[in-house]
C-alpha positions as CSV (number, residue, x, y, z in Angstrom):
1,M,10.3,5.7,56.4
2,K,6.7,7.0,55.4
3,G,7.8,9.5,53.0
4,G,10.4,6.6,51.3
5,S,7.5,4.5,51.5
6,F,5.5,7.5,49.4
7,I,8.3,7.7,46.9
8,L,8.1,4.0,45.8
9,T,4.7,4.2,45.6
10,L,4.5,6.9,43.2
11,F,7.2,5.9,41.3
12,S,6.0,2.5,41.1
13,N,2.4,3.8,39.9
14,I,4.1,5.9,37.4
15,V,6.3,2.7,36.0
16,L,2.3,1.2,35.8
17,V,1.5,3.8,33.6
18,L,4.0,3.2,30.8
19,C,3.6,-0.5,30.5
20,Q,-0.7,-0.2,29.8
21,S,-0.9,-1.4,26.8
22,D,-3.5,1.1,24.3
23,N,-4.7,-2.5,22.5
24,V,-8.2,-2.4,21.2
25,A,-10.0,-5.2,19.4
26,F,-12.9,-7.0,19.6
27,T,-14.9,-9.7,17.4
28,L,-18.7,-10.3,17.7
29,G,-21.0,-12.9,16.3
30,Q,-24.1,-14.4,15.8
31,T,-25.6,-16.9,17.2
32,N,-29.3,-17.5,15.8
33,H,-30.7,-16.9,12.2
34,L,-31.4,-13.2,11.7
35,Y,-33.5,-11.2,9.5
36,L,-32.7,-7.8,8.4
37,S,-35.3,-5.4,7.1
38,H,-34.2,-2.3,4.7
39,G,-31.2,-0.8,5.9
40,E,-31.7,-2.3,9.7
41,Q,-28.3,-2.2,11.0
42,L,-27.0,-5.4,12.7
43,T,-26.3,-5.9,16.3
44,Y,-24.6,-8.9,17.4
45,N,-25.5,-11.2,20.3
46,K,-22.6,-12.9,20.7
47,V,-19.4,-11.2,22.1
48,V,-16.4,-13.6,21.6
49,T,-13.6,-11.0,22.3
50,N,-13.5,-7.5,23.8
51,L,-10.6,-5.7,24.6
52,S,-11.4,-2.3,25.6
53,A,-13.9,-1.7,22.6
54,H,-16.4,0.6,23.0
55,F,-20.6,0.2,21.4
56,D,-23.1,3.1,21.6
57,S,-27.1,1.5,22.5
58,A,-27.5,0.9,18.8
59,G,-24.6,-1.6,18.7
60,S,-21.8,1.2,16.3
61,F,-18.4,0.6,17.5
62,V,-17.3,4.0,18.5
63,C,-13.6,5.2,18.6
64,R,-12.0,6.0,22.4
65,K,-8.5,5.6,21.6
66,P,-7.6,7.7,17.5
67,G,-5.4,6.0,14.8
68,L,-5.2,2.9,12.3
69,F,-8.1,0.4,12.3
70,A,-8.5,-2.5,10.6
71,F,-12.1,-4.1,10.4
72,H,-13.1,-7.3,8.8
73,F,-16.8,-8.3,8.6
74,F,-18.2,-11.9,7.2
75,S,-21.7,-13.5,6.8
76,L,-23.6,-16.5,5.0
77,A,-26.9,-16.4,4.0
78,H,-29.6,-18.5,4.4
79,T,-30.3,-21.5,1.8
80,Q,-31.7,-19.3,-1.1
81,S,-31.3,-16.5,0.8
82,K,-29.0,-13.3,-0.3
83,I,-26.6,-11.2,1.9
84,W,-26.2,-7.4,1.2
85,I,-24.6,-5.8,4.2
86,E,-22.8,-2.5,4.0
87,L,-19.8,-0.8,6.5
88,Y,-20.3,2.8,7.3
89,K,-17.5,5.3,9.0
90,N,-20.4,7.8,10.8
91,T,-23.0,8.2,8.2
92,N,-19.9,7.6,5.2
93,Y,-20.9,4.4,3.2
94,V,-17.4,2.8,2.7
95,C,-17.7,-1.0,1.4
96,S,-19.8,-4.1,0.8
97,I,-20.4,-7.3,1.0
98,Y,-22.9,-9.4,-1.2
99,G,-23.5,-13.2,-2.2
100,Y,-26.6,-14.8,-3.6
101,T,-27.2,-18.4,-4.6
102,S,-30.3,-20.1,-6.0
103,H,-28.7,-23.8,-4.7
104,G,-26.9,-23.4,-1.5
105,F,-25.6,-21.0,1.3
106,A,-23.8,-17.8,-0.1
107,D,-20.9,-16.5,1.6
108,A,-19.0,-12.8,2.0
109,G,-16.7,-10.9,3.5
110,N,-14.8,-7.8,3.5
111,S,-11.7,-6.1,5.1
112,V,-10.8,-2.6,5.6
113,M,-8.3,0.0,6.7
114,I,-9.7,3.3,8.2
115,H,-8.1,5.8,10.8
116,L,-10.4,7.2,13.3
117,N,-10.5,10.3,15.6
118,E,-12.1,10.1,19.1
119,N,-16.0,9.6,18.8
120,D,-15.6,8.4,15.2
121,S,-18.0,5.2,14.9
122,I,-18.3,2.3,12.7
123,S,-21.8,0.6,11.9
124,I,-22.7,-2.7,9.7
125,K,-26.1,-2.6,8.2
126,S,-28.4,-4.4,5.7
127,H,-28.8,-2.6,2.3
128,A,-31.5,0.2,2.0
129,S,-33.4,-1.8,-0.8
130,T,-33.5,-5.3,0.2
131,N,-34.0,-8.1,2.9
132,T,-31.3,-10.3,4.1
133,T,-31.8,-13.4,6.2
134,L,-28.5,-14.8,7.7
135,F,-27.8,-17.9,9.1
136,G,-26.4,-18.6,12.6
137,T,-26.5,-21.2,15.4
138,A,-24.9,-21.2,18.9
139,D,-22.2,-23.8,17.5
140,E,-22.3,-22.3,14.1
141,I,-21.2,-18.5,14.0
142,Y,-20.6,-17.4,10.5
143,T,-21.7,-14.0,10.9
144,T,-19.0,-11.9,12.6
145,F,-17.5,-8.2,13.1
146,T,-13.9,-7.9,13.7
147,G,-12.0,-4.7,14.5
148,V,-8.5,-4.2,15.8
149,L,-6.3,-1.1,16.8
150,L,-3.4,-1.3,14.8
151,K,-1.7,1.7,15.0
152,P,-2.6,4.4,17.8
153,D,-2.3,8.1,16.7
154,T,0.2,8.7,19.9
155,A,2.9,6.1,17.9
156,E,5.0,8.7,16.8
157,Y,7.4,6.0,14.5
158,A,7.1,6.7,10.6
159,Y,6.9,3.1,10.5
160,K,3.7,2.5,12.1
161,K,1.5,4.4,9.4
162,V,2.8,2.5,6.2
163,T,-0.7,1.3,5.0
164,F,-2.9,1.1,2.6
165,S,-6.7,-0.1,1.2
166,V,-8.3,0.8,-1.7
167,G,-11.7,-0.3,-3.5
168,L,-12.9,-0.7,-7.3
169,D,-15.8,1.2,-8.0
170,H,-16.6,0.0,-11.2
171,H,-16.8,-3.0,-12.9
172,F,-13.4,-4.6,-14.0
173,H,-13.0,-7.0,-17.2
174,A,-9.9,-9.2,-17.8
175,T,-8.7,-11.7,-20.4
176,N,-5.2,-11.9,-20.3
177,G,-3.9,-11.6,-16.2
178,E,-4.6,-8.1,-16.2
179,T,-3.5,-6.1,-12.7
180,V,-6.8,-4.9,-10.8
181,M,-6.3,-1.1,-10.8
182,Y,-8.1,-0.2,-7.7
183,N,-9.6,3.5,-8.3
184,D,-11.7,3.8,-5.0
185,I,-8.7,5.5,-2.0
186,I,-10.4,4.6,1.6
187,L,-6.5,4.9,2.6
188,N,-3.3,5.4,1.3
189,S,0.3,6.4,2.9
190,N,1.1,6.8,-0.8
191,A,3.1,3.3,-0.7
192,Y,0.2,1.8,-2.9
193,N,0.2,3.4,-6.6
194,P,-3.1,3.6,-8.1
195,L,-1.4,3.9,-11.4
196,T,0.1,0.7,-11.9
197,G,-1.9,-0.9,-9.1
198,R,0.8,-1.8,-7.2
199,F,1.7,-1.6,-3.5
200,T,5.6,-0.6,-3.0
201,A,7.3,-1.6,0.2
202,P,8.9,1.2,2.0
203,L,11.1,-0.7,4.3
204,D,12.1,-4.3,5.2
205,G,9.4,-5.8,7.6
206,T,6.4,-8.1,8.0
207,Y,2.8,-7.3,5.9
208,I,-0.1,-8.6,6.2
209,F,-2.2,-8.1,3.1
210,H,-6.3,-8.9,2.6
211,Y,-8.1,-8.6,-0.9
212,H,-12.0,-9.8,-2.2
213,G,-14.1,-9.5,-4.7
214,L,-17.4,-10.1,-6.1
215,A,-18.2,-11.8,-9.6
216,Q,-20.6,-10.0,-11.9
217,N,-23.9,-12.3,-12.3
218,N,-23.0,-15.8,-13.3
219,Q,-19.6,-14.6,-14.3
220,L,-16.3,-16.0,-13.0
221,I,-14.2,-14.2,-10.7
222,W,-10.4,-15.3,-10.0
223,L,-8.0,-13.2,-8.6
224,E,-4.5,-14.1,-7.1
225,L,-2.0,-11.8,-5.1
226,Y,1.5,-11.3,-6.2
227,H,5.0,-10.7,-4.2
228,N,6.8,-9.1,-7.2
229,G,6.4,-12.0,-9.9
230,D,5.9,-14.9,-7.5
231,Y,2.5,-16.1,-7.1
232,V,1.2,-16.1,-3.8
233,N,-2.5,-17.7,-3.4
234,A,-6.1,-17.0,-5.0
235,A,-9.6,-16.0,-4.5
236,Y,-12.1,-18.0,-6.4
237,G,-16.0,-18.1,-7.1
238,H,-18.9,-19.0,-9.8
239,T,-22.2,-19.0,-8.8
240,V,-24.7,-20.2,-11.9
241,S,-27.6,-17.5,-11.8
242,G,-26.3,-15.8,-9.1
243,F,-23.2,-13.3,-7.4
244,A,-19.9,-15.3,-6.7
245,D,-17.6,-13.5,-3.7
246,A,-14.4,-14.9,-2.9
247,G,-11.3,-13.4,-0.8
248,N,-7.9,-14.4,0.7
249,T,-4.9,-12.8,3.0
250,A,-1.5,-13.4,3.5
251,I,1.0,-12.4,5.5
252,L,4.7,-11.4,3.8
253,H,7.7,-11.0,4.5
254,L,8.8,-7.8,1.9
255,H,12.6,-6.2,1.5
256,A,12.3,-2.4,1.0
257,G,11.2,-2.2,-3.0
258,D,9.1,-5.2,-3.1
259,Q,6.0,-4.9,-5.1
260,V,2.7,-6.5,-4.2
261,Y,-0.3,-6.7,-6.3
262,V,-3.5,-8.5,-7.1
263,K,-4.1,-10.0,-10.9
264,A,-7.0,-11.7,-12.7
265,R,-6.2,-15.3,-13.7
266,N,-4.2,-15.5,-16.8
267,G,-5.6,-16.5,-19.9
268,R,-9.2,-16.5,-18.2
269,V,-12.1,-14.0,-18.7
270,V,-12.9,-12.6,-15.1
271,D,-15.9,-10.3,-14.2
272,V,-16.1,-8.3,-11.2
273,F,-18.7,-6.0,-10.1
274,G,-18.4,-2.1,-9.1
275,T,-20.2,0.9,-8.9
276,P,-19.7,4.1,-6.9
277,N,-22.3,2.7,-4.2
278,E,-21.2,-0.9,-4.5
279,V,-17.8,-1.9,-3.5
280,Y,-16.7,-4.9,-3.0
281,T,-13.7,-5.5,-4.5
282,T,-11.2,-4.4,-2.2
283,F,-7.4,-4.5,-1.6
284,S,-5.6,-3.5,1.7
285,G,-2.2,-4.0,3.2
286,T,-0.6,-2.6,6.2
287,L,3.0,-3.2,8.2
288,L,3.2,-5.1,11.2
289,A,6.8,-4.8,12.4
290,P,9.8,-3.6,10.7
291,L,12.4,-6.4,10.2
292,T,14.6,-6.4,13.2
293,H,17.5,-9.4,13.3
294,D,17.0,-9.5,17.1
295,S,14.1,-12.7,17.0
296,D,13.6,-12.2,20.7
297,D,12.5,-8.9,20.5
298,S,11.1,-8.6,17.2
299,Q,6.9,-8.1,16.6
300,S,7.4,-9.9,13.8
301,E,8.0,-13.2,15.1
302,M,4.8,-13.5,16.2
303,S,2.8,-14.2,12.8
304,F,2.6,-16.7,10.5
305,S,0.4,-17.6,7.1
306,V,0.2,-21.3,5.5
307,G,-2.1,-22.1,2.6
308,L,-3.0,-26.0,0.7
309,S,-1.3,-26.5,-1.8
310,R,-3.0,-30.2,-2.8
311,H,-6.4,-31.5,-2.1
312,F,-7.4,-31.8,1.9
313,S,-10.0,-34.2,3.2
314,G,-9.9,-34.9,7.1
315,M,-10.2,-33.4,10.8
316,T,-7.9,-31.0,11.8
317,L,-6.5,-29.2,8.8
318,I,-2.8,-29.5,8.0
319,F,-1.2,-26.3,5.4
320,D,1.5,-27.6,3.4
321,R,2.5,-24.1,1.6
322,V,4.4,-21.8,4.6
323,F,4.7,-18.3,3.0
324,S,6.1,-17.4,6.4
325,N,6.5,-18.6,9.9
326,R,8.3,-16.5,12.5
327,G,9.7,-18.1,15.6
328,G,8.1,-21.2,13.9
329,R,5.1,-21.0,16.2
330,Y,2.9,-22.9,13.6
331,N,3.7,-26.8,13.2
332,P,3.1,-28.2,9.9
333,S,2.9,-31.6,11.3
334,T,0.1,-31.1,13.4
335,G,-1.7,-27.9,11.7
336,H,-1.4,-25.9,15.6
337,F,-0.2,-22.4,16.2
338,T,1.2,-22.4,19.4
339,A,1.5,-18.8,21.2
340,K,5.3,-18.1,22.2
341,E,4.0,-15.0,24.6
342,S,0.7,-14.2,25.8
343,G,-1.0,-11.6,24.1
344,V,-3.7,-10.8,21.6
345,Y,-3.6,-12.6,18.4
346,V,-6.0,-12.0,15.2
347,F,-6.5,-14.6,13.2
348,H,-8.0,-14.9,9.3
349,F,-9.0,-18.2,7.8
350,H,-10.2,-19.3,4.0
351,A,-11.1,-22.3,2.3
352,L,-12.5,-23.4,-1.1
353,S,-14.2,-26.7,-1.9
354,R,-13.8,-29.0,-4.6
355,S,-16.8,-29.5,-7.2
356,D,-20.2,-30.2,-6.0
357,A,-18.3,-30.6,-2.8
358,K,-18.7,-28.4,0.6
359,V,-16.1,-27.0,3.3
360,W,-16.8,-26.4,6.6
361,A,-14.2,-25.6,9.3
362,D,-14.3,-24.4,12.5
363,L,-11.4,-22.4,14.2
364,Y,-10.6,-23.6,17.8
365,H,-8.7,-22.1,20.5
366,N,-7.5,-24.6,23.1
367,Y,-10.4,-26.9,22.1
368,H,-12.7,-24.2,22.7
369,Y,-14.8,-23.3,19.7
370,I,-14.5,-19.6,18.5
371,D,-16.5,-19.4,14.7
372,S,-16.8,-21.1,11.5
373,L,-16.7,-20.8,7.8
374,Y,-19.0,-22.3,5.1
375,G,-19.0,-23.2,2.0
376,R,-21.6,-25.4,-0.3
377,S,-23.1,-24.8,-3.7
378,N,-24.7,-27.6,-6.0
379,G,-22.3,-27.9,-8.9
380,E,-19.9,-25.2,-8.4
381,F,-16.5,-24.7,-6.4
382,A,-18.0,-22.9,-3.2
383,A,-16.2,-20.5,-1.1
384,G,-16.3,-19.5,2.7
385,S,-13.9,-17.0,4.9
386,N,-13.9,-15.8,8.5
387,A,-11.9,-14.2,11.4
388,A,-11.5,-13.7,14.8
389,V,-9.7,-11.7,17.7
390,I,-8.5,-14.0,20.4
391,D,-6.9,-13.2,23.9
392,L,-3.8,-16.1,24.6
393,V,-2.0,-17.0,27.2
394,A,1.4,-18.3,26.3
395,G,1.3,-22.0,25.8
396,D,-2.4,-21.4,23.9
397,T,-3.0,-23.2,20.9
398,V,-5.3,-22.3,17.7
399,F,-6.0,-24.5,14.8
400,L,-8.7,-25.1,12.5
401,K,-11.0,-27.9,12.4
402,S,-13.0,-29.3,9.5
403,R,-16.7,-30.2,10.7
404,Q,-17.4,-33.1,8.9
405,S,-14.2,-35.5,7.9
406,T,-15.9,-35.7,4.4
407,N,-15.6,-32.3,3.6
408,S,-13.2,-31.9,0.8
409,Y,-10.7,-28.4,0.1
410,F,-9.2,-27.7,-3.2
411,G,-5.8,-27.0,-3.6
412,T,-2.8,-27.4,-6.2
413,P,0.7,-25.6,-6.4
414,D,-0.6,-22.8,-8.5
415,E,-3.8,-22.5,-7.3
416,V,-3.5,-21.7,-3.1
417,Y,-7.2,-20.6,-1.8
418,C,-7.5,-22.6,1.5
419,T,-5.0,-20.5,3.9
420,F,-4.6,-20.2,7.5
421,S,-2.7,-16.9,9.4
422,G,-2.1,-14.7,12.2
423,Y,-0.4,-12.4,14.0
424,K,0.1,-11.1,17.4
425,L,-0.9,-7.2,17.7
426,D,1.9,-4.9,18.4
427,T,1.3,-3.5,22.1
428,F,1.6,0.5,22.5
429,K,2.8,1.9,25.5
430,E,2.1,5.3,27.1
431,E,4.8,7.3,27.0
432,L,5.7,9.6,29.8
433,V,8.8,11.6,30.9
434,I,9.9,10.7,34.2
435,G,12.1,12.9,36.6
436,N,13.8,12.4,39.7
437,P,11.4,11.1,42.2
438,E,12.1,13.9,44.9
439,E,11.3,16.5,42.5
440,I,8.0,14.8,41.4
441,I,7.0,14.8,45.1
442,G,8.4,18.6,45.6
């Protein structure tokens, strides 16, 4: 009996190892005003979520599980102050965010996909030539740093490697809806073509896309995401005597051969900022899950992406344009996403105010506050964005709530700036070969 019990215990332990999750995900936030001097590293004082993420004493994320990671960083400058923050991989510059307006609060953000080896680090620093003053309180978290392990190196399936992240290292001027030709290749699995500016899906599946940009001083940024020839959503910004930042996200279901790309607004003069050491304008995408016809087992069922195609004022944001809603877990009547399964979920939200109005939206998990976006610039349209990782239990709800009923969100059928997207992180397993229990114990 003791021998049989030993075999059962040993075999059970092996099964537990097989079911061990490889997820690494985190969101950090800043809950007070923060002044950063030249080149100072951000040390976030609020742990929103931390699932197996490791940080060193300086506040840098340090990789312990090699693989493909997505990083997102957002911030809000204090009134009449500027944001100028940079993301570094080890000691190498990757990309930046910048925002300044002389008559309001400037919001800025960026997203990037990066492959990390063990002990590689990611840090967020202020630019060496300027000071940055960031806004934050305990119930107004705008400055965040989010990272997720999308695909560990232990994953052997080819589909898990479909990803790209590219930037613009020069100024871009458009007058007639030109496609943005990103030339700074941060990461590319040969799916993004820098000669055409287009990503081509190699197989059917669910994909997520992020794009961000910075207008030149006192100029307009108006970028639009297209799927084949169909408009999806847009990012808009213009600040008098300042630099306007804007971005957006979409989760789309693509067939093999479908193309996704970013264009300037047709018929409008668009001037986007970029230099080799100032990469603000980026475009990133990755395959979340391949298409499967078994909805019960498909990871792609755990995602949604919605937008506003009409002006909106009210408390709980209810999005009427559905880009995707695998499993139907987003309810367009209530504005709530309800988790079908327990797990780690990643959420992205963006908004644009109507002229001379403001947007102020909070992300909630079961009525527990997570973080916020804010946009207000006198006499202008103001944009805001943020993201968060949340560990959900089946039945939990996540939604966006406007801080004030007087907030005014911009939207028309061909101008979708306000969006809400989320997906469940894939759950990777350790792969071990199990032999005969009698052989294992000798």
